[in-house]
C-alpha positions as CSV (number, residue, x, y, z in Angstrom):
1,X,1.0,3.1,15.0
2,X,4.3,1.5,15.8
3,X,7.5,2.5,14.1
4,X,7.6,-0.8,12.3
5,X,4.1,-0.4,10.9
6,X,5.0,3.1,9.8
7,X,8.1,1.9,8.0
8,X,6.1,-0.9,6.4
9,X,3.5,1.7,5.2
10,X,6.3,3.8,3.6
11,X,7.8,0.7,2.0
12,X,4.4,-0.3,0.5
13,X,3.8,3.2,-0.8
14,X,7.2,3.4,-2.4
15,X,7.1,-0.1,-3.8
16,X,3.7,0.6,-5.5
17,X,4.9,4.0,-6.7
18,X,8.0,2.4,-8.3
19,X,5.8,-0.3,-9.9
20,X,3.4,2.2,-11.3
21,X,6.2,4.7,-12.1
22,X,4.5,7.5,-10.3
23,X,5.5,9.7,-7.4
24,X,5.1,8.4,-3.9
25,X,2.8,11.2,-2.8
26,X,0.4,10.2,-5.6
27,X,0.2,6.6,-4.3
28,X,-0.2,7.9,-0.8
29,X,-3.2,9.9,-1.9
30,X,-4.6,6.9,-3.6
31,X,-4.1,4.7,-0.6
32,X,-4.9,7.1,2.2
33,X,-7.3,9.7,0.8
34,X,-9.1,8.1,-2.2
35,X,-9.6,4.6,-0.8
36,X,-8.5,4.4,2.9
37,X,-6.6,1.2,2.0
38,X,-3.8,2.4,4.2
39,X,-5.8,2.6,7.4
40,X,-8.3,-0.2,6.8
41,X,-6.0,-2.8,5.3
42,X,-2.3,-2.2,5.3
43,X,-1.8,-1.1,8.9
44,X,-4.3,-3.6,10.4
45,X,-2.7,-6.4,8.4
46,X,0.9,-5.4,9.0
47,X,1.6,-8.5,11.2
48,X,0.8,-10.8,8.3
49,X,1.7,-8.7,5.3
50,X,5.2,-7.8,6.4
51,X,6.2,-11.5,6.2
52,X,5.4,-11.7,2.5
53,X,7.6,-10.9,-0.5
54,X,7.8,-7.4,-2.1
55,X,6.1,-8.7,-5.2
56,X,3.3,-10.4,-3.3
57,X,2.6,-7.1,-1.4
58,X,2.6,-5.0,-4.5
59,X,0.3,-7.4,-6.4
60,X,-2.0,-7.5,-3.4
61,X,-2.2,-3.7,-3.0
62,X,-2.7,-3.3,-6.8
63,X,-5.6,-5.8,-6.8
64,X,-7.2,-4.0,-3.8
65,X,-6.8,-0.6,-5.5
66,X,-8.5,-2.0,-8.6
67,X,-11.3,-3.5,-6.5
68,X,-11.9,-0.2,-4.8
69,X,-11.8,1.8,-8.0
70,X,-8.7,3.8,-7.5
71,X,-6.8,2.1,-10.2
72,X,-8.1,1.0,-13.6
């Protein structure tokens, strides 16, 4: 994983955590351990996603979390 992709992953985790008003480590668990969204979507899609707005990225991640059953 490149440094840029790692920084993007951290940005995504923190942005979602802020939106949900929960700690970042809880969102990390949801994205990495409970659903594998981090490794199967965020990192592979880094090239496209990092060009989008913060709100678009958060909304996209939240929708995927709901789809995969980690968020009600």
